[in-house]
C-alpha positions in Angstrom: 0.0 0.0 0.0 1.5 3.3 -1.0 1.0 6.8 0.4 -1.5 9.0 -1.5 -0.1 12.3 -2.5 -1.6 15.3 -4.4 -0.5 18.7 -5.7 3.0 17.6 -6.8 3.7 15.8 -3.6 2.9 18.7 -1.3 -0.1 17.1 0.3 0.3 13.5 1.5 -2.8 11.8 2.7 -1.1 8.9 4.4 -2.4 5.4 4.5 -5.7 5.7 6.3 -8.8 7.8 6.5 -7.4 10.5 8.8 -7.5 13.2 6.1 -11.2 12.5 5.3 -12.0 12.5 9.0 -10.2 15.8 9.5 -12.0 17.4 6.6 -15.4 16.3 8.1 -14.3 17.6 11.5 -13.4 21.0 10.0 -16.5 21.2 7.8 -18.9 20.4 10.7 -17.1 22.7 13.1 -17.1 25.6 10.6 -20.8 25.1 9.9 -21.4 25.2 13.7 -19.4 28.4 14.2 -21.1 30.0 11.2 -24.5 29.2 12.7 -23.5 30.5 16.1 -22.2 33.8 14.7 -25.2 34.1 12.3 -27.6 33.7 15.3 -25.6 36.2 17.4 -25.4 38.9 14.7 -28.7 38.1 13.0 -27.1 37.5 9.6 -30.1 36.7 7.4 -27.9 35.3 4.6 -26.3 32.7 6.9 -28.8 31.9 9.6 -30.8 28.6 9.5 -32.9 29.2 12.6 -33.5 32.4 14.6 -32.6 32.9 18.2 -31.9 30.1 20.6 -32.3 27.2 18.1 -29.6 28.9 16.0 -27.2 28.9 19.0 -28.2 25.3 19.8 -27.5 24.1 16.3 -24.2 26.0 16.2 -23.0 24.5 19.5 -24.3 21.0 18.6 -22.5 21.0 15.2 -19.2 22.3 16.7 -19.1 20.0 19.7 -20.5 17.1 17.8 -17.8 17.3 15.1 -15.1 17.2 17.7 -16.7 14.4 19.7 -17.2 12.4 16.4 -13.6 13.0 15.3 -12.0 11.9 18.5 -14.2 8.8 18.9 -13.9 7.6 15.3 -10.3 8.4 14.3 -8.2 5.5 15.4 -5.1 6.9 13.8 -5.1 10.1 15.8 -1.8 9.5 17.6 0.0 8.0 14.6 2.0 10.6 12.7 0.2 11.2 9.4 -0.8 14.7 8.4 1.5 17.6 8.6 0.9 21.3 8.9 0.5 21.8 5.1 -2.1 19.1 4.9 -4.0 20.5 8.0 -4.0 23.9 6.5 -5.1 22.6 3.1 -8.0 20.6 4.4 -9.1 23.4 6.8 -9.1 25.8 3.9 -11.0 23.4 1.6 -13.6 22.8 4.4 -14.0 26.6 4.8 -14.5 27.1 1.1 -17.1 24.3 1.1 -18.9 25.3 4.3 -19.6 28.9 3.5 -21.6 28.2 0.3 -23.2 25.2 1.9 -24.4 27.5 4.8 -25.8 30.1 2.4 -27.6 27.5 0.3 -29.2 25.9 3.3 -30.2 29.3 4.7 -31.7 30.3 1.4 -33.6 27.0 1.1 -34.9 27.2 4.7 -35.9 30.9 4.2 -37.8 29.9 1.1 -39.5 27.0 2.8 -40.7 28.9 5.8 -41.8 32.1 4.1 -45.4 32.0 2.9 -45.9 32.5 -0.8 -47.4 35.9 -1.7 -50.0 36.2 -4.4 -48.9 37.7 -7.7 -50.6 40.7 -9.2 -52.9 38.6 -11.4 -54.1 36.4 -8.4 -55.0 39.3 -6.2 -58.6 40.3 -6.0 -59.7 43.0 -8.4 -60.3 46.4 -7.1 -63.4 48.3 -8.2 
């Protein structure tokens, strides 16, 4: 079994699933932090749920990501990923998490906002 490498050998993924697990950890934690901050500052373009549920989802995603990572990653104390790989996967997770947050916020906003009648469907005025 050979080590997987990308980007001209700058990123080595090692032999196991630690790189994928780290990406999922970063992705989930970033989603959680974005939700917490969106709930705190009432960012309509990022928020999934207003108020306390927004804080709860943010905390649950962040803490849940770390708990999941440390419970499932059996290779955590085996040298595998280095600083460049950590930075690359964190950046990739950030680049994926921000649009994902915005798409989910847009979809939830559209799902919970009642449809308004168009000009043709409105009752005629006399």
